[in-house]
GUSERO-183113 format. One record per residue (C-alpha): residue in three letters; x, y, z. Coordinates in steps of 0.001 Angstrom, whole numbers, padded with zeros to 6 digits, always signed. Example, Ala and Ser with C-alpha at 12.3 -4.5 7.8 and 13.67 -1.06 7.14 Angstrom:
// GUSERO-183113
Ala+012300-004500+007800Ser+013670-001060+007140
//
This chain:
// GUSERO-183113
Met-000032-000132+000563Leu+001144+003836-001061Lys+002014+005920+002127Glu+001745+008630+000065Pro-000455+008803-002402Tyr+000585+011908-004480Thr+003703+011031-006749Asn+005733+014284-007806Trp+006292+012905-011367Asp+007924+015971-012493Ser+010775+014930-010188Ile+010504+011501-011443Arg+011320+012530-014871Ala+013909+014720-013948Glu+016154+012356-012253Glu+015351+009624-015053Thr+016933+011965-017399Arg+019528+012859-015202Leu+020316+009300-015173Leu+019827+008430-019253Arg+022214+011280-019332Ala+024879+010092-017258Ile+025196+006576-019576Ser+026865+006411-022455Pro+025076+004769-025842Glu+026464+001637-025158Glu+025897+001497-021654Gly+022749+001845-022465Ile+022642-000746-025235Gln+023943-003501-022913Gln+021304-001939-020291Phe+018729-002684-022895Phe+019960-005933-023561Ala+020652-007121-020141Leu+016525-006297-019515Met+015481-007778-022099Lys+017146-011057-021216Glu+015725-010555-017777Phe+012096-010299-018944Gln+012277-012344-021977Pro+010100-015592-020658Trp+007373-012768-019670Leu+007431-011255-023073Lys+007198-014668-024491Ala+004346-015661-022268Thr+002362-012538-022558Glu+003014-011777-026236His-000553-013019-027833Val-001957-010484-025531Tyr-000014-007288-026672Arg+000086-008710-030128Glu-002563-006462-032027Lys-001571-003164-030109Arg+002436-003748-030990Asn+001551-004521-034831Gln-001073-000904-034137Ala+001695+000918-032762Met+004304-000419-035472Ile+001897+000578-038024Glu+001642+004367-036617Leu+005402+004679-036309Gln+005918+003672-039973Ala+003262+006233-040840Arg+004690+008951-038896Leu+008460+008067-040393Ala+007151+007753-043776Ser+005242+011194-043283Leu+008887+013193-042416Ala+010573+011346-045108Asn+008056+013308-047315Asn+008445+016429-045668Pro+012032+016747-044508Leu+012536+019504-042302Asp+015634+020565-044708Glu+013009+021673-047594Arg+010616+024027-045525Thr+010389+027245-046439Asp+009071+029249-043040
//
């Protein structure tokens, strides 16, 4: 049970940003793959539950990337 119902998310995000900036990209990649290895059994067990949502997110991401490719910032004439 939470002792304090209110959480200061701004301070949590600020600390997260500070910690992320303190590591190198290589360290970040190592941490990512360590987490993937740790959670792989759970991810496999629940894959069918989240498959449709993940596929929809990938479709939206591809559409956003295609939109960026069609409207590069370099060609703006603001």
